[in-house]
C-alpha positions in Angstrom: 21.0 170.7 3.0 17.5 169.7 1.9 16.2 166.3 3.1 13.5 164.7 1.0 10.9 162.2 2.1 8.7 160.4 -0.5 5.3 159.0 0.4 2.1 157.8 -1.1 0.4 161.1 -0.3 3.1 163.3 -1.7 6.7 164.5 -1.0 8.0 166.3 2.1 11.1 168.6 2.1 12.9 169.4 5.4 15.5 172.1 5.4 17.4 172.7 8.7 20.2 175.3 9.1 22.2 177.0 11.8 24.0 180.4 11.8 26.5 182.0 14.1 26.6 185.9 14.5 29.3 187.8 16.4 29.1 191.5 17.0 31.3 194.2 18.7 31.3 197.9 18.7 33.2 200.7 20.4 33.9 204.4 20.2 36.5 207.0 21.3 34.5 207.3 24.7 35.4 203.6 25.4 31.7 202.6 25.1 32.0 199.1 24.0 29.4 196.3 23.3 30.1 192.7 22.4 27.4 190.1 21.6 27.2 186.6 19.9 24.4 184.1 19.2 23.4 181.0 17.4 20.4 181.3 15.2 18.6 178.0 14.2 16.2 177.8 11.2 14.0 175.0 9.9 11.7 174.8 7.1 9.1 172.0 6.2 7.4 171.8 2.8 4.7 169.3 1.5 4.0 168.8 -2.1 0.9 166.6 -2.6 1.2 166.9 -6.5 3.4 168.6 -9.0 3.6 172.4 -9.0 1.8 172.8 -5.6 3.7 173.3 -2.3 2.5 174.0 1.2 5.3 175.2 3.4 6.0 176.3 7.1 9.2 177.9 8.5 10.6 178.7 12.0 13.6 181.0 12.3 15.4 182.6 15.2 16.9 185.9 14.1 19.6 188.2 15.3 20.1 191.8 14.1 23.0 193.8 15.4 22.4 197.6 15.3 24.1 199.5 12.6 26.9 202.0 13.4 24.6 204.8 12.0 21.9 203.7 14.6 24.2 203.3 17.5 26.4 206.4 17.1 24.1 208.7 15.1 24.8 212.4 15.6 24.1 215.7 13.8 21.0 217.2 12.4 18.1 214.9 11.4 16.1 217.8 10.1 15.8 221.4 10.9 15.1 221.9 14.5 15.8 218.1 15.4 19.2 216.5 16.3 20.3 212.9 16.4 21.3 211.6 19.9 23.8 208.6 19.9 22.8 205.5 21.9 25.9 203.5 22.7 23.8 201.1 24.8 21.6 200.1 21.9 21.4 196.3 22.0 21.0 193.8 19.2 17.5 192.7 18.3 16.5 189.1 18.5 13.3 187.5 17.2 11.4 184.2 16.6 9.5 184.1 13.3 6.8 181.6 12.3 5.7 181.5 8.7 3.1 179.4 6.6 2.2 179.6 3.0 1.6 178.0 -0.3 3.3 178.1 -3.7 1.7 177.2 -7.1 3.2 177.4 -10.6 2.5 176.2 -14.2 5.3 175.9 -16.7 7.1 179.0 -15.2 10.5 178.1 -16.4 9.3 178.0 -20.0 6.2 180.2 -20.4 3.8 180.2 -17.6 3.0 181.6 -14.1 4.0 181.3 -10.5 2.0 182.5 -7.4 3.1 182.5 -3.7 1.3 183.8 -0.7 2.4 183.6 2.9 1.7 184.9 6.5 4.1 185.5 9.3 4.2 186.2 13.0 7.3 187.5 14.8 8.0 187.9 18.5 10.8 190.3 19.0 13.0 191.4 21.9 14.9 194.7 21.9 13.3 195.7 18.7 15.2 198.5 17.2 13.0 201.5 16.6 13.4 205.2 15.7 12.2 207.6 18.5 11.4 211.1 17.3 10.5 213.7 20.0 9.2 216.6 18.1 8.8 218.8 21.2 12.2 218.1 22.6 13.8 218.4 19.1 15.5 215.0 19.3 15.8 211.6 17.4 17.2 208.5 18.8 17.3 204.8 18.0 16.0 202.8 21.0 15.2 199.3 22.0 11.6 198.3 22.5 11.8 195.4 25.0 9.0 193.3 23.6 7.2 193.6 20.3 5.1 191.6 17.9 5.2 191.9 14.1 2.9 190.1 11.7 1.9 190.4 8.2 1.2 188.8 4.8 3.1 188.7 1.4 1.8 187.8 -2.0 3.7 187.5 -5.3 2.5 186.7 -8.8 4.9 186.2 -11.7 4.1 185.6 -15.4 6.6 184.6 -18.0 6.4 184.7 -21.7 9.7 183.3 -22.8 11.8 186.5 -23.0 9.3 188.7 -21.1 8.5 188.5 -17.5 5.9 190.3 -15.5 5.7 190.4 -11.7 3.4 192.0 -9.1 3.5 191.8 -5.4 1.8 193.1 -2.3 2.9 193.1 1.3 1.1 194.2 4.6 2.9 194.4 8.0 1.9 195.7 11.3 3.9 195.9 14.6 2.9 196.5 18.2 4.7 197.0 21.5 3.3 194.3 23.8 4.9 195.0 27.1 7.1 197.6 29.0 5.8 200.3 26.7 6.2 203.9 27.7 2.7 204.3 29.0 1.9 200.6 29.5 -0.4 200.5 26.5 -0.2 198.5 23.2 0.4 200.7 20.2 1.6 200.4 16.6 5.4 201.1 16.1 6.7 203.7 13.7 9.6 201.5 12.6 7.3 199.0 10.8 5.9 199.9 7.3 2.2 199.2 6.8 1.8 198.2 3.1 3.5 198.3 -0.2 2.9 196.9 -3.7 5.2 196.4 -6.7 4.5 195.9 -10.5 7.4 195.3 -12.9 8.5 193.8 -16.1 11.9 192.3 -17.5 12.8 191.7 -21.0 15.8 189.4 -21.8 17.6 189.4 -25.2 20.5 187.1 -25.3 22.7 188.2 -22.3 21.2 191.7 -22.1 18.3 192.2 -19.6 16.0 195.3 -19.6 13.6 195.9 -16.7 11.6 198.3 -14.7 9.4 198.4 -11.5 6.7 200.6 -10.2 6.1 200.6 -6.4 3.6 202.2 -4.0 4.1 202.5 -0.4 1.1 203.1 2.0 1.6 204.3 5.5 -1.7 204.0 7.5 -1.8 206.5 10.4 -2.6 205.3 13.9 -2.7 206.8 17.3 0.8 207.0 18.9 2.1 207.5 22.4 4.8 210.1 22.8 8.3 209.0 21.7 7.3 206.2 19.3 
């Protein structure tokens, strides 16, 4: 629930929440994993005047591995085979985010802009390990990792016609217990992407399209990541 505090300098909004996750997996070889976790989240926003908001969020995250990650087998691509990892553990993380949001008559005919930056500390980050020389691919846990990035989104509305454009940049590094003790970028984190799209609404029928671009910025890697 949202808790609102009014003051002479503006309005504050507090949004606390709590989530429970339970996870269990097993296969015919009697490999079994069971995990559960409570994940708190809290957000604080400040609006000094109408249509302008500063916000910050903290969230503890829990991501259970997918069945296709834990028990992946078969050919990945010619000359390369998946190897199952029944010991693949869930990923947990703590994320801090700050940003601002502005808008002007967006619900009628206007615009909305939002930009934010985040920093995540992750444990047991789930990443895809491809060993070209060995001819194997396996999902693994990176013990400690940091992920950070920025997101920007601009939307413009003309009654029945909406336009949107967005940009995101993300980078990830293994910070400890890396294979060679170094700090390197991780393959499982995309670098940048942008999207432009439009939507037309006529009564109860909606028409729309999006154009997206994905950028992968190459970096030096250590073997296996």
